[in-house]
N, C-alpha and C positions, 0 to 999 in steps of 0.2 A: 504494500500500500504506500509506504513512504520510501523514497530513494534519495540519498544525499550524494550530490556530485561535489566533492571537496575542491576540485580544481576550479570549477566555475562558481563555487559557493551558491549552489542552487538546490532547492528541494523540489522533488516531484511528488505529487499526490495523485494516485491513480493514473499515472502516466502524463499528468499535466503539470507544467511548472507553476510554482507558487511564488509570486513576487514578494521577496523579503528584503528588508534593509540589511546592511552588514551586521548590525547589532542583533536583529531578529534571527539571522542565520546562525550567528555564534551561540545565541541562547538555545535555539532549537537543536543545534549540534551537541551542545553540552548535555541537554536533557536526554536526547536519544542515544548518546554514547554512555549514559549512566542510568539506564532503565532500572528502576527498583531502588536506587540509592537515594537517601535523603541528602540534599545539598543545602548547606547553610546559605543564608543571604550573603554573608561575607565571602564565601567561596564563589557563589554565582557572580557577585559584583566584581571580584578580582579576575575571574576567568573571562567574563564577557566585556567588561569595561576597562580591564587592565589596571585597576587601582584598588586601594583598600576602601572598605565601606566604613565610614566614620560616624555617620548619623542616620537616623531613621528617615527614609524617604519612601514614597510610593512608586518610585521609578521601576523597581523590579516587578511589583504587582501590576503596574500598567502594561509593561511589556509582556508579562505572562498572560494577562487577559487578552491582549491583542493576538498573541501567538496561538492561543486556544482557538480563536475565531478563524484566523488565516489557515491554520493547518487542520481545522476541524478535529481537534483533539477532544474526543468525547467517547463515552462508553459504547455507543453503537458502532464506532470505528475501532473498538478494542483497546483504546488507550484512555487514561485519565491522568491529568496533571493536577495533583492535589497539593494544597498547602499543608504544611506540617507545623502545628502550633508551636510558636516560640522558636522555630528553627529555620525553615525555608520551604523548599518544594521537593516533590518527588514525582517522577513520571512512572506510571504503572502500565504494564502491558497486561491487560485483563485476561486474555486467552492463555498467556504464559502462566499466570497465577492459577488458572483453573487446571492446567495440565499438571502443575506441581502438586496441587491438592489431590488430584486423582491418583498420582503415583503414591502419595503417602497413604491414601485410603486402601490401596491394593495390597 
């Protein structure tokens, strides 16, 4: 469903290019390369903006919200980008989680 072309900094969704800014591409790439991991706001800020996060701002939240819309990150597409209270965000691959649960039950 999602394909990342790192050379052109392009994300394809169902074979169609999704227009993203450089910041949006770096944020998407960070989340999709760390599926299931909780990433702190400090880490996200450092990796995407290249500097330390010194104060509370809504910058990350605004970018995450926009990215959800642009990439259609929602449960019906098997992904959920969820906030983690007092920490940051985590991208979940819902089908992957179901497969892991089925293996444990067997």
